[in-house]
C-alpha positions in Angstrom: -9.2 -26.0 8.1 -7.8 -27.4 4.8 -4.0 -26.8 4.9 -1.9 -26.6 1.8 -0.7 -29.8 0.3 3.0 -30.3 -0.6 2.2 -29.6 -4.3 0.2 -26.5 -3.4 3.2 -25.2 -1.4 5.5 -25.9 -4.3 3.2 -24.0 -6.7 2.7 -21.2 -4.3 6.5 -20.8 -3.8 7.2 -20.9 -7.6 4.6 -18.2 -8.4 5.8 -15.9 -5.6 9.4 -16.4 -6.5 8.8 -15.5 -10.1 6.8 -12.4 -9.1 9.2 -11.0 -6.5 12.1 -11.4 -9.0 10.3 -8.9 -11.3 11.2 -5.4 -9.9 7.8 -4.0 -10.8 8.4 -0.5 -9.6 6.7 2.2 -11.7 9.0 3.5 -14.5 8.8 5.8 -17.5 6.0 4.9 -19.9 6.9 3.0 -23.0 4.8 1.8 -26.0 2.3 -0.7 -24.6 3.8 -0.3 -21.1 2.1 2.7 -19.5 3.9 2.2 -16.2 7.2 1.1 -17.6 8.5 -2.4 -18.6 8.5 -4.2 -15.2 4.9 -3.7 -14.1 3.8 -4.9 -17.5 6.2 -7.9 -17.2 4.6 -8.8 -13.8 1.1 -8.5 -15.2 1.9 -10.6 -18.3 3.5 -13.3 -16.2 0.5 -13.6 -13.9 -2.1 -13.7 -16.7 0.0 -16.2 -18.7 0.3 -18.5 -15.6 -3.5 -18.3 -15.0 -4.3 -19.1 -18.6 -2.1 -22.1 -18.4 -4.0 -23.2 -15.3 -7.3 -23.0 -17.2 -8.7 -19.6 -16.1 -10.4 -17.0 -18.2 -8.0 -14.1 -18.5 -8.1 -10.5 -19.7 -5.5 -7.8 -20.1 -7.0 -4.3 -19.6 -4.7 -1.9 -21.5 -1.5 -3.3 -19.9 -2.6 -1.4 -16.7 -4.7 -4.1 -15.1 -6.0 -7.5 -15.8 -8.2 -10.3 -14.4 -8.4 -14.0 -13.8 -11.9 -15.5 -13.7 -13.6 -18.7 -13.0 -17.3 -19.1 -13.9 -19.3 -17.8 -16.8 -22.7 -17.0 -15.3 -24.3 -15.3 -12.3 -23.3 -12.3 -10.1 -19.7 -11.2 -9.9 -17.5 -11.6 -6.8 -14.1 -9.9 -7.1 -10.8 -10.0 -5.2 -8.6 -7.0 -5.9 -4.8 -7.0 -5.6 -1.7 -5.3 -7.1 1.5 -6.5 -8.6 3.4 -3.2 -8.5 5.7 -2.4 -5.6 7.5 0.6 -4.1 11.2 1.1 -4.7 13.5 -1.1 -2.5 15.0 1.8 -0.5 18.0 1.2 1.7 18.8 -1.1 4.5 18.3 -4.5 2.9 20.3 -7.5 4.2 19.3 -9.5 1.1 18.4 -8.7 -2.5 15.1 -7.0 -2.4 14.1 -8.4 -5.8 15.1 -12.0 -5.2 12.8 -14.0 -3.0 14.7 -15.2 0.0 13.3 -18.4 1.6 14.4 -19.7 5.0 12.9 -22.1 7.5 10.3 -19.6 8.7 10.2 -16.6 6.4 9.7 -15.3 2.9 11.7 -12.1 2.4 11.5 -9.8 -0.6 9.8 -6.6 -1.8 6.1 -7.4 -2.2 5.8 -10.5 -0.1 3.3 -8.6 2.1 2.4 -5.6 -0.2 0.9 -7.1 -2.3 2.4 -10.0 -4.3 2.2 -12.6 -1.4 -1.5 -12.0 -0.7 -2.3 -12.0 -4.5 -0.7 -15.4 -4.8 -2.7 -16.6 -1.7 -5.9 -15.4 -3.4 -4.9 -17.1 -6.6 -4.3 -20.4 -4.8 -7.7 -20.0 -3.2 -9.2 -19.6 -6.6 -7.5 -22.7 -7.8 -9.3 -24.6 -5.0 -12.6 -23.0 -5.8 -12.1 -23.9 -9.5 -11.4 -27.6 -8.5 -14.5 -27.8 -6.3 -16.9 -25.8 -8.6 -16.7 -26.9 -12.3 -19.9 -24.8 -13.0 -20.5 -22.3 -10.2 -23.6 -20.1 -9.9 -21.6 -17.0 -9.5 -18.3 -15.8 -11.1 -15.1 -15.2 -9.1 -12.7 -12.7 -10.6 -9.2 -11.9 -9.3 -8.5 -8.3 -10.5 -4.8 -7.2 -10.5 -3.5 -3.8 -11.1 0.0 -2.3 -11.6 -0.2 1.3 -10.3 -1.6 1.0 -6.8 1.4 2.6 -5.2 1.1 5.8 -7.3 -2.6 6.5 -7.2 -4.4 3.4 -8.6 -4.9 4.7 -12.1 -4.9 1.1 -13.1 -8.2 0.5 -11.4 -9.6 3.7 -12.8 -8.8 2.3 -16.2 -10.5 -1.0 -15.3 -13.7 0.8 -14.2 -13.9 2.6 -17.5 -14.7 -0.5 -19.5 -15.1 -3.5 -17.3 -17.8 -5.0 -15.1 -18.0 -3.8 -11.5 -18.3 -6.4 -8.7 -21.4 -7.2 -6.7 -19.3 -8.0 -3.7 -15.7 -8.7 -2.8 -12.5 -7.9 -0.8 -8.9 -6.8 -1.2 -6.1 -8.6 0.6 -4.0 -5.4 0.8 -4.3 -4.1 4.3 -4.9 -5.5 7.8 -6.9 -7.9 9.8 -9.7 -7.8 11.0 -11.9 -6.4 8.2 -11.7 -2.6 7.6 -14.7 -0.4 7.6 -13.0 3.0 7.2 -9.9 4.4 5.4 -8.7 7.9 5.8 -8.5 10.2 2.7 -5.2 10.4 1.0 -4.0 13.8 -0.3 -0.6 13.7 -2.1 0.8 17.1 -3.2 3.9 19.1 -3.5 5.0 22.7 -2.7 7.1 24.5 -5.3 9.3 27.6 -5.3 11.9 29.2 -7.5 15.3 27.8 -6.4 17.9 30.1 -4.9 20.8 28.2 -6.6 22.7 28.1 -3.3 22.4 24.4 -2.6 20.9 21.2 -3.9 19.0 18.7 -1.8 17.6 15.3 -2.7 15.9 12.7 -0.5 13.2 10.1 -0.6 11.8 7.8 -3.4 8.0 8.1 -3.0 5.6 10.4 -1.2 4.0 7.5 0.6 7.3 6.3 2.2 9.2 7.8 5.1 12.5 8.7 3.4 15.5 6.8 4.6 18.2 9.1 3.2 18.8 12.8 2.3 21.8 14.6 0.7 22.5 18.3 0.7 25.3 20.0 -1.2 26.4 23.6 -0.5 27.3 24.8 -4.0 29.4 27.7 -2.9 31.4 25.8 -0.3 31.5 22.5 -2.3 30.6 20.5 0.8 28.0 17.8 1.2 25.9 16.5 4.1 24.1 13.2 4.3 21.5 12.0 6.8 20.1 8.5 7.2 16.7 7.7 8.6 14.4 4.6 8.9 12.0 3.7 6.1 8.3 3.1 6.9 4.9 3.5 5.3 3.5 7.0 5.2 0.3 5.8 6.9 2.5 5.1 10.0 5.1 7.8 9.8 5.8 7.4 13.6 7.3 4.0 12.8 10.1 5.6 10.7 12.8 8.3 11.0 12.5 11.0 8.4 15.9 11.7 6.9 14.7 15.0 5.4 13.6 16.1 8.9 17.0 15.1 10.2 18.6 17.3 7.5 16.8 20.4 8.7 18.5 20.0 12.0 21.9 19.3 10.6 22.3 21.7 7.6 23.8 25.2 8.0 21.1 27.6 9.2 21.9 30.1 6.5 21.2 27.5 3.8 17.9 26.5 5.4 16.9 30.1 5.7 17.4 30.7 2.0 14.6 28.1 1.2 11.0 29.0 1.8 10.1 25.3 1.3 12.4 24.2 4.1 11.1 26.9 6.4 7.5 25.9 5.7 8.4 22.3 6.5 10.2 23.2 9.7 7.2 25.1 10.9 4.3 22.8 9.9 5.7 19.3 9.0 8.8 18.8 11.1 8.7 16.4 14.0 7.9 17.9 17.4 6.7 21.3 16.2 4.1 23.2 18.3 2.0 24.0 15.2 1.9 20.9 13.0 -0.4 21.1 10.0 -2.2 18.0 11.3 -3.3 19.9 14.5 -5.7 22.0 12.3 -7.9 19.0 11.8 -9.9 17.1 14.6 -9.5 13.4 14.9 -12.6 11.2 14.4 -13.6 7.5 14.4 -10.8 6.9 11.8 -8.1 8.5 14.0 -6.0 11.7 13.6 -4.5 13.2 10.5 -0.9 12.2 9.7 1.6 13.8 7.4 4.8 12.7 5.8 7.3 14.7 3.8 8.4 11.9 1.4 10.5 13.6 -1.2 12.7 16.7 -1.4 14.0 17.6 -4.8 15.9 20.9 -4.9 18.3 21.7 -7.8 19.5 24.7 -9.6 16.4 24.8 -11.9 13.5 23.5 -9.7 12.6 23.2 -6.0 9.9 20.8 -4.8 8.8 19.3 -1.5 6.3 16.3 -1.7 3.9 15.6 1.1 1.6 12.7 1.8 -1.4 13.5 4.0 -3.9 11.0 5.5 -7.0 12.9 6.7 -9.9 11.7 8.8 -13.1 10.4 7.2 -15.3 13.3 8.4 -13.1 15.9 6.7 -12.9 16.7 3.0 -10.2 17.1 0.4 -11.4 20.7 0.0 -10.7 21.5 3.6 -7.2 20.0 3.3 -6.6 22.1 0.2 -7.7 25.2 1.9 -5.3 24.6 4.8 -2.4 23.9 2.4 -3.1 27.1 0.4 -3.2 29.1 3.7 0.3 28.0 4.9 1.7 28.2 1.3 0.6 31.8 1.1 2.4 32.5 4.4 5.7 31.6 2.7 4.9 32.6 -0.8 5.2 29.1 -2.4 2.9 27.2 -4.7 0.6 24.2 -4.0 0.4 21.5 -6.7 -2.0 18.6 -6.3 -0.5 15.2 -7.3 -3.4 12.9 -6.4 -6.4 12.8 -4.1 -8.4 9.8 -2.8 -11.6 10.4 -0.9 -12.1 8.7 2.4 -13.9 5.3 2.6 -16.6 4.6 5.1 -18.8 1.5 5.3 -21.4 0.0 7.7 -19.6 -2.0 10.4 -22.7 -4.2 10.8 -23.1 -5.1 7.1 -23.4 -8.8 6.2 -20.3 -8.6 4.1 -18.1 -7.3 7.0 -19.7 -9.7 9.5 -18.9 -12.7 7.3 -15.3 -11.7 6.9 -14.9 -10.8 10.6 -16.3 -14.2 11.6 -13.8 -16.0 9.3 -10.9 -14.1 10.8 -12.2 -14.9 14.3 -12.1 -18.6 13.4 -8.6 -18.5 12.1 -6.8 -15.8 14.1 -5.5 -18.1 16.9 -3.9 -20.3 14.3 -1.5 -17.7 12.9 2.1 -18.1 14.0 3.8 -15.4 16.0 7.2 -14.4 17.2 8.2 -14.6 20.9 8.2 -10.8 21.3 4.7 -10.6 19.8 3.1 -13.0 22.3 2.0 -10.5 24.8 0.3 -8.3 22.2 -1.2 -11.3 20.5 -2.7 -12.7 23.7 -4.2 -9.2 24.4 -5.6 -9.1 20.9 -7.2 -12.5 21.3 -9.0 -11.5 24.5 -11.2 -9.1 22.7 -13.9 -10.0 20.0 -12.9 -9.3 16.5 -14.4 -6.1 15.2 -13.9 -4.0 12.1 -11.2 -1.3 12.2 -10.3 2.0 10.6 -6.9 2.6 9.1 -4.7 5.4 7.6 -3.6 3.3 4.7 -5.3 3.4 1.3 -6.4 0.2 -0.3 -8.1 -0.9 -3.5 -11.4 -1.0 -1.6 -11.9 2.7 -2.5 -11.4 2.2 -6.2 -14.7 0.5 -6.9 -18.0 -0.3 -5.1 -18.8 -3.2 -2.9 -15.2 -4.0 -1.9 -13.7 -4.0 1.6 -10.1 -4.7 2.8 -9.4 -7.9 4.6 -5.8 -8.8 5.7 -3.0 -9.8 5.6 -1.3 -7.7 8.3 -2.0 -9.1 11.8 -2.8 -6.8 14.8 0.2 -7.9 16.8 2.8 -8.1 14.0 5.2 -5.3 13.0 4.1 -3.4 9.9 6.2 -4.7 7.0 4.7 -2.6 4.2 7.3 -0.4 2.4 10.0 -1.3 4.8 13.5 -2.7 4.2 13.7 -6.5 4.6 9.9 -6.9 4.0 9.0 -10.3 5.3 6.2 -12.6 6.3 6.1 -15.9 8.2 5.6 -18.6 5.5 2.9 -20.4 7.6 0.9 -17.2 7.9 1.0 -16.6 4.2 -0.1 -20.2 3.5 -2.9 -19.8 6.0 -4.4 -17.1 3.9 -5.3 -19.6 1.3 -8.0 -21.6 3.2 -9.2 -18.3 4.7 -9.7 -16.7 1.3 -11.2 -19.9 0.0 -13.8 -19.7 2.7 -14.4 -16.0 2.0 -15.1 -16.8 -1.7 -17.6 -19.5 -0.7 -19.5 -17.5 1.9 -19.5 -14.1 0.1 -20.5 -15.8 -3.1 -23.4 -17.6 -1.4 -24.9 -14.2 -0.4 -25.3 -13.4 -4.1 -27.3 -16.5 -5.1 
């Protein structure tokens, strides 16, 4: 395996440092900045850097862009994103300043997905050096709206060439053959004006805080939870759920939204909404109440639902309408992504699984991860199903491949997001090999 040189490590660190320091959270649209100024800044920086390094680059409506090497033959694509979720609470360092110590990179995006994008870019630099005139094209496509529905890739697909094969480093190892459907929506009702409540930053994050103010009494209540990704809500503590147990019962009873949440989406309920849907090969349904926004003029409760691949969005919608009618509230769809399901035995997935099998024992690990790591290495590497949504579902012929390891704590969307430096560096030769072997299937 071809480890990174000292110069490659310096280049890697520089690019990652610059990207993490751009707080590329989606904001209000501006002229020529459809997702706000910072996602555009991250995209511009990345494309400018690639152009300086001699790549072909293209900006796609300031929503997406690509970096390419090669001018002929079939197209191999790697998909990544430069936008990130809000920092949330609980950080010990500045979320938007890359912290570097002896073992770790720490900062928002080092795992999801700026770190893996830089690793793929470094792999492309190696490919470029070894193939001055390749028989297939390699294109690193980057978007800036993955965390809010991937409209960036929808824009790319409208006008740009679709890949013949490829992968996205925006998930887990081993290779992923199935991704649950993602249904993001909110319930609405007319507010009572008795209280206000605000909590959470994004539907796809377990909310770490919630605040309720009793307007008649002039008193406030705060709850603090633990942030986590909505695809693994069990790893977090939902501050909105905690508020239901702490707030005065008469205030809760005045809100149909909160009563609906208590019955169908609160932790430990006998009739959770997820129990209406049978698990399958991709696992059970999960739900996350990510945002509550109740004021004197509007009242909304945002929910993120990950549904099994054998169910449909129409079934989920019907279930939501049924429980909404029980409480007399409205259902509003925010975004829907259909499930993804691919052949586990395909050549594409087999190649990527074989690469992971070769490299997996070389990844570093923490002492507390040793037992789980050893158990993982005892079994052959096989493709997996996940609850998270990746760019693999945004265009054909793409599967998700890394970087989260089976034995490591999930870092996505969490405070103090971090990754072992050596593990991020190891992605470079892995992805370099993936470019070579997947590309060779096209010629």
